C-alpha positions in Angstrom: 2.0 -17.4 1.7 5.7 -17.0 1.5 5.5 -14.2 -1.1 2.5 -12.0 0.6 5.4 -10.0 2.0 6.6 -9.2 -1.4 4.2 -5.7 -1.9 4.6 -4.6 2.0 8.5 -4.8 1.5 8.4 -2.8 -1.4 6.1 0.1 0.2 8.9 -0.5 3.0 11.9 0.2 1.0 10.0 3.0 -0.7 9.6 5.0 2.7 13.3 3.9 3.6 14.7 5.5 0.1 11.9 8.3 -0.5 10.7 9.7 2.9 14.3 11.1 4.3 15.2 13.1 1.1 15.1 16.9 1.0 14.8 17.0 -2.6 11.7 18.8 -3.8 8.1 16.7 -4.0 5.8 19.4 -5.5 3.0 17.8 -7.8 4.5 18.5 -10.9 7.6 16.3 -9.3 5.7 13.6 -8.3 3.4 13.7 -11.7 6.2 13.6 -13.3 8.7 11.2 -11.8 6.2 9.1 -10.2 2.9 8.6 -11.1 3.2 8.8 -15.1 5.6 6.3 -14.5 3.0 4.1 -12.9 -0.1 5.2 -14.9 1.1 4.8 -18.5 1.4 0.5 -17.7 -1.9 0.8 -16.0 -3.6 2.6 -18.8 -1.8 -0.2 -21.5 -2.7 -3.3 -19.4 -6.3 -2.0 -18.7 -6.7 -1.5 -22.4 -5.1 -4.8 -23.3 -7.5 -6.5 -20.9 -10.5 -4.8 -21.8 -10.0 -5.9 -25.3 -9.2 -9.2 -24.7 -12.5 -9.6 -22.6 -14.4 -8.2 -25.2 -13.2 -11.2 -27.8 -13.5 -13.7 -25.2 -16.1 -13.0 -22.4 -19.8 -12.9 -24.0 -21.8 -9.8 -23.4 -19.0 -7.7 -21.9 -19.4 -4.2 -22.5 -16.1 -1.9 -23.3 -18.1 1.4 -22.3 -19.2 0.0 -19.1 -15.4 -1.7 -18.6 -13.9 1.9 -19.2 -16.3 3.9 -16.3 -15.5 0.8 -14.0 -11.8 1.4 -13.9 -12.3 4.3 -11.8 -13.7 2.1 -8.9 -11.6 -1.2 -9.9 -8.9 -2.7 -11.7 -9.9 -4.3 -15.5 -8.1 -7.2 -13.8 -7.6 -8.1 -10.1 -3.7 -8.0 -9.7 -3.6 -4.4 -11.2 -5.2 -3.3 -8.1 -1.3 -2.7 -6.7 -1.0 0.1 -9.3 -4.0 1.9 -7.9 -2.6 1.9 -4.3 1.0 2.9 -5.6 -0.4 6.0 -7.0 -2.6 7.0 -4.1 0.7 6.3 -2.0 2.7 8.7 -4.3 0.1 11.2 -4.0 0.5 10.9 -0.4 4.3 11.1 -0.3 4.4 15.0 0.5 2.1 14.5 3.6 4.4 11.9 4.6 7.5 13.8 4.4 5.8 16.4 6.6 5.2 14.3 9.3 8.3 12.2 9.1 10.2 15.5 9.0 8.4 17.5 12.3 6.8 14.8 13.9 8.4 13.1 17.0 10.0 9.4 16.8 7.2 8.8 19.3 4.5 10.6 17.5 5.5 8.3 14.5 5.4 5.0 16.3 2.0 6.0 18.0 0.9 6.4 14.2 2.4 3.2 13.1 0.6 1.8 16.5 -2.8 3.0 15.1 -2.3 1.5 11.8 -1.3 -1.9 13.1 -4.4 -1.9 15.8 -6.8 -1.0 12.9 -5.4 -2.9 9.7 -4.5 -6.0 11.3 -5.5 -7.0 14.8 -8.8 -5.1 14.7 -9.7 -7.0 11.5 -8.5 -10.2 12.3 -10.4 -10.0 16.0 -13.5 -8.6 13.8 -12.9 -11.4 11.3 -13.3 -14.3 14.6 -15.7 -12.1 16.4 -18.3 -10.3 14.0 -19.7 -8.1 16.6 -16.5 -6.6 16.2 -16.3 -5.2 12.5 -16.3 -1.5 12.2 -18.3 0.3 9.8 -16.6 1.5 6.3 -17.2 5.2 7.6 -15.2 4.3 10.8 -12.7 1.9 9.4 -9.1 3.4 9.6 -7.7 0.6 7.2 -9.7 2.3 4.4 -7.8 5.3 5.0 -4.3 3.8 5.7 -4.1 0.3 4.6 -0.8 0.6 2.9 0.5 4.2 4.1 1.6 2.5 7.5 4.2 0.5 5.5 5.7 3.3 4.0 6.0 5.0 7.7 7.3 1.8 9.2 10.1 1.1 6.2 11.0 4.9 7.4 11.4 3.8 10.8 13.4 0.3 10.4 15.6 2.4 8.2 16.5 5.0 10.6 16.4 3.1 13.8 19.9 2.5 15.6 19.1 -1.0 16.8 18.6 -3.2 14.1 17.2 -6.9 14.5 19.6 -9.5 13.6 19.3 -11.5 10.5 18.6 -14.8 12.5 15.7 -12.9 14.0 14.2 -11.4 10.8 14.3 -14.5 9.3 12.6 -16.4 12.1 9.9 -14.0 11.9 9.5 -14.6 8.0 9.4 -18.1 8.5 6.6 -17.8 11.3 4.9 -15.7 9.6 4.5 -17.5 6.3 3.5 -20.8 8.5 0.4 -18.6 10.1 -0.3 -17.5 7.0 -0.3 -20.9 5.5 
């Protein structure tokens, strides 16, 4: 429960470091500098897991596993690399938003993200009638992108919460998650 913030924190650091930069972020740069560095380990470890499963799981099909890689990782913990590739592909768009949108507009986007990716989902878990159909679920479109924008906002705000408040939020979140 207390390690759950690791992925969101990494994505927030990504937003804090990569969104305010003015260097070129063409598709070629994204492909070379970011996606290849994630895709190569993803392909390597996917191949390792597929080969291991071929020898260890009866009836396991290599061809079925390879075609399934488009939809799901070879092992569940590799999901993060798929998400990271999607985030890197969205970086040029996110930079445009950060560069040209007002702080109020960015906070509005983050507010929508919190509403639909956290609050609404939690409410729908308690009250199934509130569940949104897949085509209307904004979480599918922006599940982790909000963390990147939030990281940028937190890195650029003037008044930063104290370490004591931050630690209190972390401990309270861990306790609630547990």
